[in-house]
N, C-alpha and C positions, 0 to 999 in steps of 0.2 A: 823327654826327663821328666821330669815335675817339679818347679821354684821352689825353694826353698825360700817361708817366708825367714825377714829377721827374727822377728821376736822366734820361731820355730827352733832359728838356729842358737841362738841364746840357749834356749832350754835344753837343745842336742847339747852344745859346751857344757853348762850348768851338770849335766845325768850324765856327761862325760866324766867326772870330775872321780866320779867310786868306780872305775871300773879300770878297771890289771892297766900297765902301761901300755902293752900292745895295743890293748883296743881302746884306748886314749887315745895312741897315739893316729889309730885308722878313722876315730871320728872327726880327728880336727881335719886328718887330711882331707876325711872326704865335705866339713863346711866351707876349706879354702879350694877346692876345689869346682864346690858349688860358684863359689863367688868368684872365685875368678872366667866360668860362663855365663855366668850373671853378665856380669861385667864386660865381655866379649858379645854380648847378644845386644848389649843395648850400648856399644859404640858407636855404633856410624847410623842410629835408628833414627829417622827422619819421621814426623808424620804430616800429614799435606789434604788439610782438609777442604772439603769440596762439594757438590751437591747431591741434591737428590739420584735413585737411582737410572732414573730415564732421562739425567739433563745430559749436557755434553757436558759439563766441570770434572763428574768422576769420570765417564770415559777419558778424558784429559790426565786424568792422576791416576788411574791404571797404566797407560800410555805409561807413564813417570816411572810407576814404579817396574813395568816391565823394559824397558830400556837400560834402567841409571843402577839396578838392585841388585848387587853382586852379591847382596848374602855377608859380606864382609865387610869393607872399608866401610858400605855404603847400603842401611836395609832402607827402607820407601814404602813406607806402612798410608793403602790410601785410607782416608774416612768419609762415612755417607753425612754430611753436612745439609742446611736449614737454609740455604739461602745466604746472599754475601752479608748481610748488616751479622748476618749471626756469626757467619765465620771471623771480620773483621773483630767480633769480641773476642772471639774461641781463639784467633791468634796473641791480644792482649792478651790472655788469661787462663785460658785452659791448659791444663797439664798435658805435656806432650807433643801438642802441635807448633809449631816451629815455621811451619807453612799453610797457604791457604794460595785458595782463587775467587779471587770475586769481582764486579761489577764497577769498569774505574767510577764510576760516581757516584760508589757508596763513600768516599772520602767526604766529600765536600755534602754528601747527602751529613752524615753522621757530625760536620766539624756544625754547618748550620743551626743542624739538634742539642747541641752541647752533650754527646753522649760519654765519649770518652775522653776523659781533662789528658793529654801530652798527647794524642793520636797522632800527632804529625810527627812526632823526638820519634814512637815507639813502633811505628810502622813502617817498613819503605816497600816499592816491588824492583821484581828485581829484572822478570820483566812485562813487558802489553805482549799479548798471547793474540788474541784474533778479537772479530766484532762477532757481537751475536743480536740478533734477529728478534724480535718484539712480534712475534707471531700472537694477531687476532682474531681467534679463530670464533664464529659467528654462523649462528642460522640463516635459513634464507631472505627470510623478513626484515635484515640488520644488511642493510645496503650500502652505509656510511656511519665513520664513528659517530654525529650524531645522532643518530635513529639510538646511541646507547644513552642518550639523558633521562638519569628515574631512572630506568633499569640494572639487575641486576646481573655484575658482573665478577667473575671469580676473576684473584688479583693472584692465590695460591696464599699459604700460610704468611700468618703477621710477623716482620719481622727478616722475609727473606726476597733478595737482588729484584725478584718480581714484582710484588708490591711494594716495594718503594719507587722504582720507573712506573709503576704502574701510577702511582698518585701523584707526581711528578708528570705527569704523559698529561691523564685527563684534567688537572687543576692549569696546567701550560694553552688546556685547547681550553681549558673553562664550559669545559661539558663536566656535570654533577651522575656520579654517578652511583649505586647501591651497592660499594667492597662487597665480597663473598672470599674467606678464607678457606675454602678446602681447597685440600693437597690436590694436585694437574689429573693426579686418575680419577680419582673422585668426581672432580669438576667433569671433566668428558662426558661421564655419563648422565652427568645432569647436565648439561647440554645434548646431549641425541633427548634427552627426554622430554625437554621444552621447559627444565626449571629454570634454570636461566639463560640469560640473551647473550652470553659469548664471557669467553675465559681468554686471558692478556697470558703468555708466558717467554720468559725471555732465554732464550739459549741457543747458541748453534745451529742453522740449519747442515743438515736437517737433522730434526728433533726425534728423535726417534716416536715419541705419544704419539703423533701425526702420520707416520710413515703408514703403519698398518690399517689407517680409516678408510673402510669401500668409499667408491663413485655413490653408490644412493646415499650414502647419508645425510644430503643436506646439505651439509656444512661445508664453509669458506672462511678463507684468509678475506678480511676486510682489509680496504687501502688505508696506507696512514702518510697521509704527504706529509715531506717538509713544510717544514714553515717556518716564520722566523721566529713566533714561541721556540721553537723544541730544535732552532739552530746552533745556540750556543752553549748544549749541551748534547748531542746527537747527531750522528751519522746517515747519510742515507743510505737503504741499503733493497736487496728486494727475494721476492721465494719466487721462486720459477719449479716450474715444470719436472725439471729435474730431479730436483727434490722431494719434492709428493706432490706427481701422478695422478692422484684420486682427488688431490683439495687444488689445483691450480692450472687452467686451462693451455695446453700448450701453442706457447708462441705468447702469453699473453700473463706475462710474471704479472705481481702484487706487491708496489709501490709500498715502501716501508721503513722502519726506520732502525738506530743500532748501536748498539753501548759495547764498548769494546770492552773484554775479557782479560783480568792482569792478576798475575801471581804476586802474592807479597808476602813479603815474612816478617819477623818482630828482628826488631836492628837491635840483636845481644850487643854488649858489650866485648870486646878483644879482646881477649887467652881466655874470656868461660868455656865451659864444655859447650855449652848453645850452641854458640857463635864459631867455636870449630867445627864444628856435624855441614848448620845452617851454610858456611863456608864449601864445606866441603861438597855438597850439593849443588850447590853455585858452579862449580867451577865441574866438576862432572854433568850437568845442564849446557854447559857454555861448551863443551869441550865433544861431548855427542851428539850435536844438536839435528847433525845430519840424519839420524836413526828415526829421529823422528816424522821426517820426511818423504819415509816409504813406508808398503804398505808393509802388515796391517792397521797401523797405525791409523787416528783420524783424521779426516782430512782439512782439519783445518792449523793442521799443523803448518800448512802450505800458508796459509798467510800470516806465519808470524816472522815481525820483521825483529831479529834481537838488536835492533840498533834505537829504536822509536823506543821517543819520549813519553810523557803520560801526562801532562799537564795538570799539575795542583798535585802528583808528588813528588814524592821525592826518593831517590836512588839507592840503596843498598852498595852501600865500597866493592862490596864484593863480585854485586853483579857486570859494575862498572868497569871492575881490573878484567874480569874474566871477560867483559865485551871487548874490551878495550888489544886485547894479546889474539883477538881472530882477525882486528883489523889489519888490510895490506900496509906496510910504509911501518916505522918506528911503532912504539906502544905510547902513550899518552905518560906521562912522570907526574907525577905525585899522589 
């Protein structure tokens, strides 16, 4: 059934005034029933801004919809996003976006750049999800990250989480690179043709973009060893043959760095309709968490610790309360 826009409803009612009383009553009933159906359809709907089609974020968001969406009390709409920084902006300003998945370092980056006033008061986190690995893919002539000095390296589109992390990474390592801002599938083709020296992709392993690369591609992951310059911001990680059998030799995992993925939400004022919707989502997420740990859900769910804290972030009160109810023993008061 097609939705009737507010303007069209007014026209329908105004036109109905000239109708005989029985037809007027039917027209009024149609508008009333349409309004009720519209309210019902939107009553439990939350929008979740995620990532690109080849990334882990959108797969996590579709898992959220598959597990939590009952079509009545809660409707979860996964939305393709444009990276962590844009997702943060969308949570704050874009209508219909209640929740988003972002990198944990995006909050500090946005605060340093003073991009969004009142950010820390308006966006809080629901849960730390998992760690995402930094994939640095290059041709065989690049043996170390230092070999990329002054060469073109794709870092995804401007404003993306990968672009943000890449800027921090290469600046921390003191390696000047020529940053290119193509979407990742375009970048992979350019890398295959030798038009760029490497590409950076921050994604939870296994990243689907890399799983179908044939062994004869002459591409490989470059080691990103943990260093004092990176230790304050990132975690150690690795890429193994189990995830990328055509890119990583068996028994010789590639050392890399990782950044946390965070599910964040706008901190609506209690008593508002949007606050009610987000609270319904949060409660359903914590109550049904065990379902995310079973196939066919993404394996990254098995890394999630609902009690984990995210340094520098404030936790959403509804998430704190929901997590407290799951703890053994008496629930936290206050």
